[in-house]
C-alpha positions as CSV (number, residue, x, y, z in Angstrom):
1,M,79.1,113.4,64.4
2,N,76.3,113.6,66.3
3,L,75.9,111.5,69.2
4,R,73.6,108.9,67.4
5,Q,75.7,108.3,64.8
6,R,78.3,107.8,67.7
7,I,75.9,105.2,69.7
8,F,75.3,103.3,66.7
9,Q,79.3,102.8,65.7
10,V,80.3,101.6,69.2
11,I,77.3,98.8,68.8
12,A,78.2,97.9,66.0
13,A,82.2,97.4,66.4
14,L,80.9,95.9,69.4
15,L,79.0,93.1,67.0
16,L,81.7,93.3,65.2
17,G,84.0,92.0,67.8
18,S,86.8,95.1,67.3
19,T,89.6,94.6,69.9
20,S,89.2,98.3,70.3
21,L,86.7,101.0,70.5
22,S,88.0,105.2,71.0
23,I,86.0,106.5,74.0
24,Y,85.9,109.8,74.1
25,A,87.0,112.2,76.4
26,A,84.2,114.9,78.0
27,G,84.8,117.8,75.6
28,A,87.4,116.3,73.5
29,S,87.6,116.6,69.5
30,S,90.3,112.9,69.6
31,P,89.5,110.1,71.6
32,A,90.9,109.9,74.7
33,L,93.9,107.9,75.2
34,Q,93.4,104.3,76.8
35,V,96.0,104.1,79.6
36,V,96.2,100.3,81.7
37,A,98.6,101.0,85.0
38,T,99.6,98.3,87.5
39,T,99.3,100.0,90.8
40,G,96.8,102.8,92.0
41,M,99.9,105.2,92.6
42,L,100.6,105.3,89.1
43,A,96.9,105.3,87.8
44,D,96.9,108.3,90.1
45,A,100.0,110.1,89.0
46,I,98.9,109.1,84.9
47,R,95.4,111.1,85.6
48,E,96.6,113.9,87.0
49,V,99.2,114.4,84.4
50,G,96.6,113.2,81.3
51,G,93.5,114.9,82.9
52,T,90.8,114.8,80.0
53,R,92.8,113.4,77.3
54,V,93.2,109.8,79.0
55,Q,91.5,107.0,80.0
56,V,92.7,105.3,83.0
57,S,92.7,102.0,84.8
58,A,94.8,100.5,87.4
59,L,95.2,96.6,87.5
60,M,95.3,96.2,91.1
61,G,92.9,98.2,93.7
62,P,93.2,98.9,96.9
63,G,94.3,96.4,99.2
64,V,96.4,94.2,96.7
65,D,100.1,93.4,97.1
66,P,101.7,94.0,93.9
67,H,104.8,91.6,94.9
68,L,102.5,88.7,94.4
69,Y,99.4,89.8,92.0
70,R,99.4,88.0,88.8
71,Q,97.5,88.5,86.1
72,T,93.8,87.8,85.4
73,H,92.2,86.9,81.6
74,S,90.6,90.3,81.9
75,D,93.9,91.9,82.9
76,V,95.5,90.5,79.9
77,T,92.6,91.7,77.7
78,R,92.7,95.2,79.0
79,L,96.3,95.6,78.0
80,A,96.1,94.2,75.1
81,R,94.0,96.8,73.9
82,A,95.4,100.1,75.6
83,D,97.4,102.5,73.6
84,L,99.7,102.8,76.6
85,V,100.8,100.5,79.4
86,V,102.4,101.7,82.8
87,Y,104.3,99.7,85.7
88,H,106.0,100.9,88.2
89,G,109.7,98.6,88.0
90,L,112.1,97.5,90.0
91,N,111.2,94.3,89.9
92,L,108.1,95.5,92.2
93,E,105.5,93.3,89.7
94,A,107.7,90.6,89.5
95,Q,104.6,88.0,88.9
96,L,104.0,90.4,85.5
97,L,107.2,90.3,84.3
98,P,106.9,88.0,81.6
99,L,103.5,89.6,80.3
100,L,105.0,92.8,80.9
101,T,107.7,91.7,78.7
102,D,106.3,89.9,75.5
103,L,103.3,93.0,75.5
104,A,106.7,95.4,75.4
105,R,106.8,93.7,71.5
106,T,103.4,95.0,70.3
107,R,102.7,98.5,72.6
108,S,103.7,101.2,74.5
109,V,105.3,99.4,77.7
110,V,106.8,101.5,80.1
111,A,108.1,101.5,83.7
112,L,108.5,104.5,84.6
113,A,110.5,104.0,88.0
114,E,113.3,103.2,86.0
115,A,113.5,107.1,85.6
116,V,114.5,107.7,88.8
117,P,118.3,108.1,89.0
118,R,120.4,105.2,90.5
119,Q,122.2,107.0,92.7
120,A,118.9,107.7,94.5
121,L,117.6,104.2,94.5
122,L,118.3,102.0,98.0
123,A,120.0,98.6,97.6
124,D,118.2,95.7,98.9
125,E,120.5,94.1,102.1
126,E,119.2,90.7,101.1
127,N,120.0,91.1,97.5
128,P,122.3,93.9,96.5
129,T,121.8,93.9,93.2
130,Q,118.1,94.4,93.0
131,F,116.9,98.3,94.1
132,D,114.0,99.3,97.1
133,P,110.8,99.6,94.5
134,H,108.9,101.6,97.7
135,I,109.9,104.9,96.4
136,W,106.7,106.2,96.1
137,M,107.0,107.2,99.5
138,N,109.9,109.8,99.5
139,P,107.8,112.6,97.7
140,S,110.3,114.4,96.1
141,L,111.4,110.8,94.0
142,W,107.9,110.2,93.2
143,Q,108.7,113.5,91.5
144,H,111.0,111.4,88.5
145,V,107.6,109.3,87.9
146,V,105.5,112.4,87.7
147,N,108.5,113.4,85.1
148,A,108.2,110.0,83.0
149,A,104.2,109.7,83.5
150,R,104.8,112.9,81.1
151,D,106.8,112.1,79.0
152,A,105.1,108.5,78.4
153,L,102.3,110.9,77.2
154,I,103.7,112.8,75.0
155,S,105.6,109.8,73.4
156,V,102.2,108.7,72.3
157,D,100.9,111.4,72.4
158,A,102.8,114.6,71.0
159,K,99.9,116.6,70.2
160,G,99.1,117.1,73.8
161,K,102.5,118.1,75.0
162,S,101.6,121.9,76.7
163,H,98.7,120.1,78.2
164,Y,100.7,117.4,80.2
165,D,103.6,120.0,80.7
166,E,101.7,122.0,82.4
167,R,99.4,119.9,84.0
168,A,103.0,117.7,85.4
169,Q,104.1,121.4,86.6
170,R,101.0,121.5,88.5
171,Y,101.2,118.2,90.0
172,N,105.0,118.4,91.0
173,Q,103.9,122.0,93.0
174,A,100.9,120.1,94.9
175,I,103.5,117.3,95.7
176,N,105.8,119.7,97.0
177,A,103.2,121.6,98.9
178,M,102.5,118.3,100.1
179,H,105.4,117.1,101.5
180,E,105.8,120.1,103.8
181,R,102.8,119.4,105.4
182,T,103.7,116.0,106.4
183,Q,107.2,117.3,107.2
184,A,105.3,119.7,109.6
185,K,103.4,117.0,110.9
186,L,105.8,114.2,111.5
187,H,108.2,116.4,112.8
188,T,105.6,117.0,116.0
189,V,106.8,113.7,116.7
190,P,109.7,113.6,119.7
191,T,113.1,112.7,118.3
192,D,113.9,109.8,120.0
193,K,110.5,108.2,119.6
194,R,110.6,109.0,115.9
195,V,110.7,104.8,115.4
196,L,108.6,103.3,112.7
197,I,108.1,99.5,112.9
198,T,105.7,97.5,110.2
199,A,104.7,94.8,109.0
200,H,107.2,94.5,105.5
201,D,109.9,97.1,104.3
202,A,108.2,99.6,102.4
203,F,109.0,102.6,104.5
204,Q,112.7,102.9,104.4
205,Y,112.7,105.8,101.4
206,F,109.7,107.0,103.9
207,G,112.2,107.5,106.7
208,Q,114.8,109.1,104.6
209,A,112.4,111.9,103.8
210,Y,111.0,112.5,107.1
211,G,114.0,111.6,109.3
212,Y,112.4,108.3,110.8
213,E,114.0,105.3,111.7
214,V,112.1,101.6,109.7
215,L,112.3,98.7,111.1
216,A,110.5,95.4,109.4
217,I,109.2,92.3,110.3
218,Q,109.6,91.2,106.2
219,G,112.0,92.6,103.8
220,I,111.4,94.3,100.9
221,S,109.1,91.9,99.5
222,T,106.8,90.7,100.9
223,E,106.8,87.2,99.7
224,S,110.6,87.0,102.2
225,E,108.7,84.8,105.2
226,A,109.0,85.9,108.4
227,S,110.9,83.8,110.9
228,L,110.3,83.6,114.3
229,H,114.4,85.4,115.0
230,Q,113.1,88.0,112.9
231,I,110.2,88.5,115.4
232,G,112.1,87.7,118.7
233,Q,114.5,90.3,117.8
234,L,112.1,93.2,117.6
235,V,110.4,92.4,120.0
236,Q,113.3,92.6,121.9
237,T,113.7,96.5,120.6
238,I,110.2,96.8,120.9
239,V,110.9,96.3,124.6
240,Q,114.7,98.0,125.4
241,R,113.5,101.1,123.8
242,N,110.2,101.5,125.4
243,I,108.9,101.7,122.1
244,S,105.2,103.1,122.1
245,A,103.0,101.7,119.1
246,I,103.8,99.8,116.1
247,F,101.8,99.5,112.3
248,V,99.9,97.3,110.8
249,E,99.7,98.0,106.5
250,S,96.1,97.7,104.8
251,S,98.3,95.3,102.0
252,V,100.0,92.6,104.2
253,P,98.1,90.9,106.8
254,D,98.5,91.6,110.5
255,Q,99.9,88.1,112.6
256,S,103.4,89.0,112.4
257,I,102.6,92.3,113.9
258,R,100.0,91.1,116.2
259,A,102.8,88.6,117.5
260,L,104.8,91.2,118.6
261,V,102.6,92.6,120.4
262,E,101.9,89.6,122.2
263,G,105.1,89.2,122.7
264,A,106.2,92.1,123.8
265,A,103.3,91.9,126.5
266,A,104.9,88.3,127.5
267,Q,108.1,90.5,128.4
268,G,105.5,92.7,130.7
269,H,105.8,95.8,128.0
270,N,102.4,97.4,126.6
271,V,102.6,98.3,122.6
272,V,99.4,99.3,120.9
273,I,99.0,98.7,116.9
274,G,98.7,102.2,116.6
275,G,97.0,102.2,113.3
276,E,96.8,101.1,110.0
277,L,99.1,102.5,107.1
278,Y,98.7,102.3,103.2
279,S,102.5,101.1,102.1
280,D,102.0,99.3,98.3
281,A,98.7,99.8,97.5
282,L,96.4,103.2,98.2
283,G,93.3,103.7,99.7
284,P,89.3,103.2,99.0
285,D,88.2,104.8,95.5
286,D,86.5,108.0,96.4
287,T,88.3,108.7,99.4
288,P,91.5,111.2,100.2
289,E,93.5,108.1,100.8
290,G,92.4,106.9,97.3
291,T,94.9,109.3,95.8
292,Y,98.7,109.6,96.1
293,L,98.9,112.5,97.9
294,G,96.3,111.6,100.7
295,M,97.5,108.3,101.0
296,I,101.3,110.1,102.3
297,E,99.4,113.0,104.6
298,H,97.1,110.0,105.7
299,N,100.2,107.8,106.9
300,A,101.9,110.6,108.2
301,S,99.4,111.5,110.4
302,V,98.4,107.8,111.7
303,I,102.4,107.7,112.3
304,A,102.7,111.0,114.3
305,N,99.5,110.4,115.8
306,G,100.1,106.5,117.0
307,L,103.9,107.8,118.0
308,R,102.9,110.5,120.1
309,G,99.9,108.1,122.1
310,T,96.7,110.9,121.1
């Protein structure tokens, strides 16, 4: 089929109200898989593993909180037209679960983080039957998601198995290299200064991976409310342990973190905001932080520089 014929085919499909248009990847002889991912981190993993065999879109862009996200009408349309839908699971997208469960009756819908071994997951202290979903903060655990993404793509496109296997292996090697760079940077901070304080409890896996103590105002989900008592306790910790920097998050309002700064100042201790971290969402598109690898490296640099005071 030549280009002119293809254009007419697309126009005809639009006029007839087709709900599923095949989009061909550049240089491909078969239509690219239409994949919708809930978060930017998942979309990035699918893009890396899928290459030219996939067309990927994310429901949630930079700065969007997945704990609170509710679908729009356009989201429902995109999900209904997808060949494959991937979501994180572990109750991260709590508001979307009814829709995703319903969609799974007619579409391939996969919760990629459910592939992480249960013994590797951290239980929520406030609700021991739930697990901390922020596994992307530990690159070793994120590789389980990469492999699950590979398997999900193969399940709907068996002909592409060797392609997906090769790209997943290559991407996992890149994650390992990033992890080593990140570890070297974070270990430039003196051991007694390795205390990370953030707005909500998204960095426990990060702390586990890199040997940092992690404290937060809110719990694992941003749906939880920070009490004045919790803020007061953290202020005392900051003052007593002479913590010099705390951090805001791109997807969480900064009022509580600023309250810590003001509370410490009232007790004669100066603590600064060391920078902005990407916790539940990637950075802006077309920037290094708009990828998973760039996100983790950005966080490591900001944390190391902030805690060292450089």
